[in-house]
C-alpha positions in Angstrom: -81.1 -7.7 -33.0 -83.4 -6.3 -30.4 -83.9 -2.5 -29.8 -82.9 -1.3 -26.3 -86.3 0.1 -25.8 -88.1 -3.0 -26.7 -86.0 -5.2 -24.6 -86.2 -3.0 -21.5 -89.0 -5.2 -20.0 -86.6 -8.3 -19.8 -83.3 -6.2 -18.8 -81.4 -5.7 -15.4 -83.3 -2.3 -15.5 -86.3 -4.0 -14.0 -84.8 -6.1 -11.3 -82.1 -3.9 -10.0 -84.4 -1.1 -8.5 -86.7 -4.0 -6.9 -83.5 -5.3 -5.2 -82.8 -1.9 -4.1 -86.1 -1.4 -2.6 -85.6 -4.6 -0.6 -82.2 -3.5 0.6 -83.7 -0.3 1.5 -86.3 -1.7 3.6 -84.0 -4.2 5.1 -81.6 -1.6 6.1 -84.1 1.4 7.1 -83.0 3.3 10.4 -79.9 0.9 11.0 -76.3 2.0 11.0 -74.5 0.6 8.2 -71.1 -1.0 8.5 -68.2 -0.9 6.0 -69.0 -3.8 3.9 -72.8 -2.8 3.7 -72.1 0.7 2.7 -70.1 -0.6 -0.3 -73.0 -3.0 -1.4 -75.6 -0.2 -1.0 -73.2 2.1 -2.9 -72.8 -0.1 -5.9 -76.5 -0.9 -5.7 -77.4 2.9 -5.6 -75.2 3.6 -8.7 -76.9 0.6 -10.6 -80.1 1.9 -9.6 -79.2 5.4 -11.1 -78.3 3.8 -14.4 -81.6 1.7 -14.4 -83.3 5.0 -14.1 -81.6 6.2 -17.1 -82.9 3.3 -18.9 -86.5 3.8 -18.2 -86.2 7.6 -18.7 -85.1 6.7 -22.1 -87.9 4.6 -22.7 -90.3 7.2 -21.7 -88.7 9.8 -23.8 -88.5 7.7 -26.8 -92.3 7.0 -26.5 -93.4 11.0 -25.6 -90.7 12.6 -27.8 -87.4 14.2 -27.2 -88.6 17.4 -25.6 -91.2 16.0 -23.0 -88.5 13.1 -22.3 -85.8 15.5 -21.6 -88.6 17.2 -19.0 -89.4 13.9 -17.4 -85.8 13.2 -16.7 -84.9 16.6 -15.4 -87.9 16.6 -12.9 -87.1 13.2 -11.9 -83.6 14.0 -10.9 -84.8 17.3 -9.1 -87.1 15.1 -7.0 -84.0 13.1 -5.9 -82.1 16.4 -5.3 -85.0 18.0 -3.3 -85.4 14.8 -1.1 -81.8 14.4 -0.4 -81.3 18.2 0.6 -84.5 18.5 2.9 -83.6 15.3 4.6 -80.1 16.1 5.5 -80.6 19.6 6.1 -83.7 18.9 8.8 -81.2 16.3 10.6 -78.2 18.5 10.2 -78.9 21.5 12.2 -77.1 24.9 11.6 -73.9 23.4 9.9 -76.1 22.0 7.0 -77.6 25.5 6.5 -75.7 26.0 3.3 -76.2 22.6 1.7 -79.1 23.5 -0.6 -76.8 26.4 -1.9 -73.9 24.1 -2.4 -75.9 21.4 -4.1 -77.8 23.7 -6.4 -74.7 25.5 -7.2 -72.7 22.4 -8.0 -75.5 21.1 -10.1 -75.2 24.5 -12.2 -71.6 23.9 -12.7 -72.0 20.2 -13.5 -74.7 20.8 -16.1 -73.7 24.0 -17.7 -69.9 23.3 -17.9 -69.5 19.3 -17.4 -72.2 17.8 -19.2 -72.1 20.8 -22.0 -68.6 20.5 -22.2 -68.1 16.5 -22.3 -71.2 16.5 -24.9 -69.5 19.1 -27.2 -66.3 17.2 -27.1 -67.9 13.8 -28.0 -69.9 15.4 -30.8 -67.0 17.6 -32.2 -64.9 14.6 -32.4 -67.3 12.9 -34.5 -68.3 15.6 -36.8 -65.5 18.3 -36.2 -68.3 21.1 -36.2 -71.6 20.3 -34.1 -74.8 22.7 -35.0 -77.5 23.3 -32.7 -80.5 25.7 -32.3 -79.2 28.9 -30.6 -82.8 30.3 -30.4 -83.9 27.9 -28.0 -80.5 27.1 -26.2 -79.9 30.8 -25.7 -83.4 31.3 -24.2 -82.4 28.3 -21.7 -79.2 29.9 -20.8 -80.8 33.5 -20.3 -83.5 31.8 -17.9 -80.9 30.0 -15.8 -78.7 33.2 -15.4 -81.9 35.1 -14.4 -82.9 32.2 -11.8 -79.1 31.9 -10.6 -78.9 35.6 -10.0 -82.1 35.8 -8.2 -81.8 32.9 -6.0 -78.2 32.8 -5.4 -76.4 36.0 -5.9 -78.9 38.5 -4.3 -79.0 37.1 -1.1 -75.2 37.8 -0.6 -75.9 41.6 -0.9 -79.3 42.0 1.0 -79.3 44.0 4.1 -82.6 42.7 5.8 -81.0 39.9 7.4 -77.4 39.2 8.5 -75.4 37.0 6.4 -76.2 35.5 3.2 -79.7 34.8 3.5 -83.2 36.1 2.7 -85.7 37.5 4.7 -89.0 35.8 4.7 -90.7 38.0 2.3 -87.5 37.8 0.2 -87.5 34.0 0.2 -91.0 33.9 -0.7 -90.4 36.1 -3.8 -87.4 34.1 -4.8 -89.4 31.2 -4.9 -92.5 32.2 -6.7 -90.1 33.9 -9.3 -88.3 30.6 -9.6 -91.4 28.6 -9.9 -93.0 31.1 -12.4 -89.7 31.4 -14.4 -89.4 27.5 -14.8 -93.1 27.1 -15.6 -92.9 29.8 -18.2 -89.9 28.2 -20.0 -91.5 24.8 -19.9 -94.7 26.2 -21.8 -92.3 27.8 -24.3 -90.2 24.9 -24.7 -93.0 22.5 -25.2 -96.2 24.3 -26.6 -95.6 28.1 -27.8 -91.8 28.0 -29.2 -91.2 24.1 -29.6 -89.5 24.6 -32.7 -87.0 26.5 -31.3 -85.7 23.5 -29.3 -85.7 21.0 -32.1 -82.3 20.0 -33.8 -80.9 22.2 -36.4 -79.6 21.1 -39.8 -75.9 21.9 -41.0 -77.1 25.0 -42.8 -78.7 26.5 -39.5 -82.3 25.7 -40.7 -84.6 24.1 -38.0 -85.5 20.4 -38.7 -88.8 18.9 -38.4 -89.2 16.5 -35.7 -88.5 13.1 -36.5 -90.9 10.1 -35.6 -89.8 6.8 -34.8 -90.9 3.8 -36.8 -93.4 1.3 -35.2 -90.6 -1.3 -34.8 -88.6 1.1 -32.8 -91.1 3.2 -30.6 -92.0 1.5 -27.7 -95.8 0.5 -26.8 -97.8 2.3 -24.3 -97.4 -0.7 -22.3 -93.8 -0.5 -22.3 -93.7 3.1 -21.6 -96.3 2.8 -18.5 -94.1 0.1 -17.2 -90.7 2.2 -17.4 -92.6 5.0 -15.9 -93.5 3.1 -12.9 -90.1 1.6 -12.5 -88.6 5.0 -12.9 -90.6 6.0 -10.0 -89.4 2.8 -7.8 -86.0 3.6 -8.9 -86.0 7.3 -7.7 -87.7 6.1 -4.5 -84.8 3.5 -3.9 -82.2 6.4 -4.7 -83.6 8.8 -2.4 -83.7 5.9 0.3 -80.3 4.5 -0.1 -78.7 7.9 -0.6 -80.2 8.8 2.7 -78.8 5.7 4.4 -75.2 6.0 3.1 -75.2 9.9 3.8 -73.5 9.6 7.3 -70.8 7.5 5.7 -70.5 9.9 3.2 -70.0 13.0 5.5 -67.6 11.0 7.7 -65.5 10.1 4.4 -65.4 13.6 3.6 -64.2 14.9 7.0 -61.7 12.1 7.2 -60.1 13.0 3.7 -59.7 16.6 5.0 -62.1 18.4 2.4 -64.6 21.1 3.5 -68.0 20.1 4.6 -69.5 21.8 1.4 -68.1 19.2 -0.9 -71.1 17.1 0.5 -73.2 19.2 -2.1 -71.0 18.4 -4.8 -71.1 14.6 -4.2 -75.0 15.1 -3.9 -75.1 16.8 -7.2 -72.8 14.3 -8.9 -75.0 11.3 -7.9 -78.4 12.9 -8.6 -77.1 14.2 -12.0 -75.7 10.8 -13.2 -78.8 9.9 -15.2 -78.8 13.2 -17.0 -75.0 12.9 -17.7 -75.2 9.5 -19.2 -78.2 10.6 -21.4 -76.6 13.4 -22.5 -73.4 12.0 -23.6 -75.4 9.1 -25.2 -77.3 11.8 -27.4 -74.2 13.4 -28.2 -72.6 10.0 -29.4 -75.6 9.7 -31.5 -75.1 13.2 -33.1 -78.1 14.8 -31.2 -76.1 17.6 -29.6 -79.5 19.6 -29.3 -80.9 16.8 -27.1 -77.8 17.2 -24.9 -78.2 20.7 -24.3 -81.8 20.6 -23.7 -80.9 17.7 -20.9 -78.3 19.7 -19.5 -79.8 23.1 -19.4 -83.1 21.8 -18.5 -81.7 20.0 -15.5 -80.0 23.2 -14.5 -83.3 25.0 -14.7 -85.1 22.4 -12.8 -82.4 22.4 -10.2 -83.2 26.0 -9.3 -86.9 26.5 -10.7 -88.1 23.7 -8.5 -85.5 23.0 -5.9 -85.4 26.7 -4.5 -89.4 26.8 -4.0 -89.7 23.5 -2.2 -86.6 24.2 -0.1 -88.1 27.7 0.7 -91.4 26.2 1.9 -89.7 23.3 3.9 -87.4 26.1 5.7 -90.2 27.9 6.7 -92.4 25.1 7.7 -89.7 23.0 9.4 -87.9 26.2 10.6 -84.5 25.2 9.7 -81.7 27.7 8.5 -81.3 28.3 4.8 -78.1 30.2 3.5 -78.5 30.9 -0.3 -76.0 33.5 -1.0 -73.0 32.5 -3.0 -69.4 33.5 -2.1 -67.3 35.8 -4.0 -65.2 32.8 -5.8 -68.6 31.2 -6.6 -70.1 34.4 -8.1 -66.9 34.6 -10.5 -67.4 30.9 -11.3 -70.9 31.7 -12.2 -70.2 34.9 -14.2 -67.6 32.9 -16.2 -70.0 30.0 -17.0 -72.6 32.6 -18.2 -70.1 34.6 -20.5 -68.7 31.2 -21.9 -72.1 29.9 -22.1 -73.4 32.9 -24.1 -70.4 32.8 -26.6 -70.8 29.0 -27.1 -74.6 29.1 -28.0 -74.8 32.3 -29.8 -73.3 31.2 -33.1 -75.1 28.0 -33.4 -72.1 26.1 -34.0 -69.3 24.7 -31.6 -66.0 22.7 -32.0 -63.7 21.1 -29.7 -62.5 24.4 -28.6 -65.7 25.3 -26.9 -66.1 21.9 -25.4 -62.6 22.1 -23.8 -63.3 25.6 -22.4 -66.4 24.4 -20.5 -64.3 21.4 -19.3 -61.8 23.5 -17.8 -64.2 25.8 -16.1 -65.7 22.7 -14.6 -62.4 21.3 -13.7 -61.7 24.7 -12.0 -64.8 24.4 -10.0 -63.9 20.9 -8.7 -60.4 22.1 -7.6 -61.9 24.9 -5.8 -64.5 22.9 -4.0 -61.6 20.6 -2.9 -59.2 23.4 -2.1 -61.4 26.5 -1.4 
C-alpha cells in the first residue's frame, strides 16, 4: 500500500490547483452567474484540501514544528490577501473587516480546532497528554497579541471610535511582528523541546524520525511546496471572485455584514482545521495544538502589521477595537485555555467546554 506522502505526485492534489488556476484566469474581472459561482465554490474547497495535502508533505519532510509554521504562514497569506482586497474595494463599511476576520480566526483556532481535536483524541485515549510549557507559552503570546491589537483600540482616546492613531497603529504592528518572530525563534530553535509531544508521565519525548520508506524525497517536497504556492494563489483569486456573491448571500440571509469576516476565517482556516483533526486522530495532540495556536498567533502577528501598512499606504479606514461582547468571549477563551493547558492533561470535558465557547461565538455572530 502506497504511503499518502509518496503518492502525492500522482494524486488529485496536483491537478485540482491547476484547474483552479485555469478557471481563475477564465473568470478574472467578470461577474459570475449562479451556476458558475457554485462551480467556483466547489473547486475552491477542493483547492483548499489540496493545499492541506501539499502542506502535509512538506511538514513530513522538514518535521512537525517547521511544517506547522509553513501551513500557518500559508494560511495567513490567504487571509491577508482577502482582507486587503475586500477592504480596498469596500469603502468605510468594510473598516472592521480585518478585526472581524482576525477575531473569528482566534475563536476558530483557540476554541473550535482545539476543542474538536481534544474531543477526537480523548475519545480514543480517554486522557490526552501534551506539553504544557510550550502550549502555555503559545497561549500567553496570543493573549498579549490580542490585547495589544484588538482590545486597546476600544479604550484609546487619541482618535474617535475603536481605532488607533497613526503612531499607535505603528506600535501595534511592530509589537505584533516582534512577538511573533520571537515566538517562532523560541519554538523552532531556543526551546524547541517545549513544543514536542509529551509521554503519558509528562516527560518530553525525543523527536521521532520517519523511516526512509515513509519520508518524502527532497524532490517530492519541493514539488509539493510549489503546488502549495499555486493552490494558495488559486484560493486567494477564486475567493475574491466569489466574494460579491458571498456578501449578497449574507445580506439576503439577514445576517450582519460582520459575518463575512467569519466566513473568510472559516475558509482560510479549513486547511489548519483538517490537519489538526488528522493529527488528533493519530494521537498527535501536541501537533494539533501547535497548528491551532500557531495559526492564531500568525493571524494576529502577521495579519495586523500587513493590514496596518496597507491602511496607511492605501488610506482606507481601519477599525480594530472589539465590542464588549467580543471582549467577554476573548477573556473567556483565555481563561478556559489557561485552565486546559496548565495541567498538561485533558479529557472530553475540556474539549466540550471549548466547543461550547466556539458555538456561542457562532450564535452571537449570527444574532448579535
